[in-house]
N, C-alpha and C positions, 0 to 999 in steps of 0.2 A: 574596539575602544579601549581595552587592555594594554593592546600593544602600542598604542599609540601613547597610554601612559608610561607603559615601560622606555617605549623609544626616549620620550622627554624626560624620565630619568636620568638617562644615560648623557642625555647632552641640552642639560637646562637652562644655557645660554644659547642655543641655534633659534633666531627667529622664527625661521620657515616652520621648525617642528612645533614651537611654541604655538604660534598662530594657527596650524595644521590642527593641532591637538583641543584648542579651544573650539576651533570651527566645529570639530567633531562631536565635541561634547554637547555644544549648546544646538547643535541639530539633533541630537538623541535627545535633547531633554535633561542632559547631566549639568544644569544652570549652576549649582552649587561648588562642583569641580571647575567649571569654565571662572567663575568668578576667583576660586580660591587660586587660579593659574593667571587672570588677568590684571588682577588687581596689584599685585606687586610688580609684575611684568611691565605696565604703561606707566606705571610710576616711578621707573628707572629707564625705558622705553620710551619718552613721551610723544616722541616721533614716528611712531609705528601705528600709521592710521587705520592697518586693518584689524589690529587687535581691540583700537579705540570703537573701531565698529561694532565688532562682535562684543564687546565689553559692553556698550549701550544696549545690546540687544540681550545679553544675558540679565541686566537689571531692569529691562522692561519686563522681560517673562517671568520674571520672580516679583514684580508689582512693585517695586522699587522706583518710585517717578521721580524722585528727587534727584537720585545719581543718575537716572537714566538722562533726563533733560540736561545736567550738569554734563554729561559724557557727548551728549549731542552737539552743547558749544562747544565742545573742546575738539569734535573732529571738525566743524566751521571755523573756530579759529587757526587749528593748523592748518586746514586747507588756503589759508590767505597767506601762508609763508612756506609752503613745503617744496622742497627741490624733488621731489618723488615724481616723475613724470606723468606715472601710470595714475597716480592720486589728483594731480594738478588737471587732469582731465575729467574725473569720475564727477559725475553730477546729482548721483543719489548713493544711498545706502539702506538695505532693510534693517530696521529696527524691531518689529517683532510677528511672528506668525501667530495668526488667532485660529483657535480651533471653531470650525461651525459646525451647524447642524450636518451638513452633507458638502463637504471641502473646509478649505482655510482661506484667509483673509491678509495675505502678504502688506505688509503696511513699510512702505520706502519713506524717507524724508529726502528733501531735496538739498543736497550740499549746495547748491545754486537753483535757483526756479530756472526749469527745465522747460522745453518746448515753446512754440509760439504762443502756448496759452499762460506762461509761468505757471508751472505745475510747483506749488509747495511740497504736498504730502499724496502720495500714491497708495492705492490700495488695489492690490491683483487677487480677485477673487476666483478662486478655482476648483473646480469639484473633487471630487474623492480619488479622480485618478489622474489630477494635477493639470488638467486640460482648463484653459481661460473662458473661465464664463462671463466677466465682465472686469473694468478697470473704473475705480472712482478716485476721483481728483479733486484734490483744494487746490483753487488756482484762482489767479488774479490776471485775468483777461485785461489788456489796455483798452479794451472797446468800454469795457465795463465803467471805466473809471469817468467818461465822461458823464454820464449822467449821475453818477456818485458825485461828483465835483458841484455838479448844479445842486442836486440835493443837501448836499451837506459841507459847503465849502470852508466851516469851522472844524470838520473832521480832517479835511484835506489839509489844511494849514497844519496840523498837529503833524503830518507824514502817515495819516491812516489812508488804508485802501479797500475798496470792495473785493470780496472774495465769494465764490461760489463752490457749491456742490456739484460735480458734473459726473454722469457716468458714461462709459462707452463700451461697446457691445465687443466682443470678439470680431476681428477683421474678417471680411470675405472679400473673395474677388470680385470686379466689377464686370461688365459687359466688355470695358476696353481693358480689362486687364489690372487695372486698379484697385487696388486694396482700399476698402471704403469700411466705416462701421455707424452704428445707430447711435447720436449723443442726446443723454437727456439731461435737461437742466433740472436739480432738486431743489434748492434753494438758494439766494443772495444770503450771505453774511457780512456787516461792515464791520471790517477792521478783522484782524486774523486771528481765529481762534486758536486756544492752546491747544499742543499736541491730544491729551486727553479728550476734548472738548470736539476734535477732528475725529479722533478715532471713535465715539460713540456716535456719532451721526453716521460716519462709514458704515458702522455695524446697523445701525437702523436699515440702510440701506441694503446691503448684502442680508441681512433677514428678510426682507421685503417690507416693514414695518412703514415706509414711507412713499411716497408716490411722484412722478416728476411735476414738473409746471410747466414743460414743453419739451418736446421729441423731434429730432430730425434725424432722417434717414440718409444712408449714400454721402457722410461726410468723408472726406479723403483722410485716410491715417497718415498723423504728421512722423517724420521721417526718425524723430528723436524720441517718439512716444514709447 
């Protein structure tokens, strides 16, 4: 980190070094330094999607919910007009890493809902060795909207959708070589919950404080999961 700081001081206008220094700082938990770097940088370089993503994470991990949400919105807005080919094809980014009793929960926000399940937020729960335990999703499957429309036509008329909290175990090879996983439906949610609400629900799942409504085994792993 010290070498990165020294390098950045030598060439403060180099975007690669600025982004890399900020990434290193956030990864090592030096969010205060990362914010001191990223706030003025993104103010003068609003097209730097990488810097915006790390700024959102630094805000999230320092508990600044308002600036976190504002920066997430800036990432989504930039994605609509970007000419950066790599960013054009991005569909998610990490907003924060939450420490658990045994491991971590990495929370991703969807730039655009991804997979055939339309995932809006994704939590990757890993153990102390960083091995995947499960994925926890906030998704809005098109199949779930049929029943929702029948039950709540008034809410559908307002543009609301039904969401669900689901989990997917770490994948394993099936008998024919196809990767499969166990899927569990935790709950249905009418309307999209906020970031903090979703995070709280994911942590309940990760900590074993909630139980599934139903479980299916042998579910094929989506290619974009």
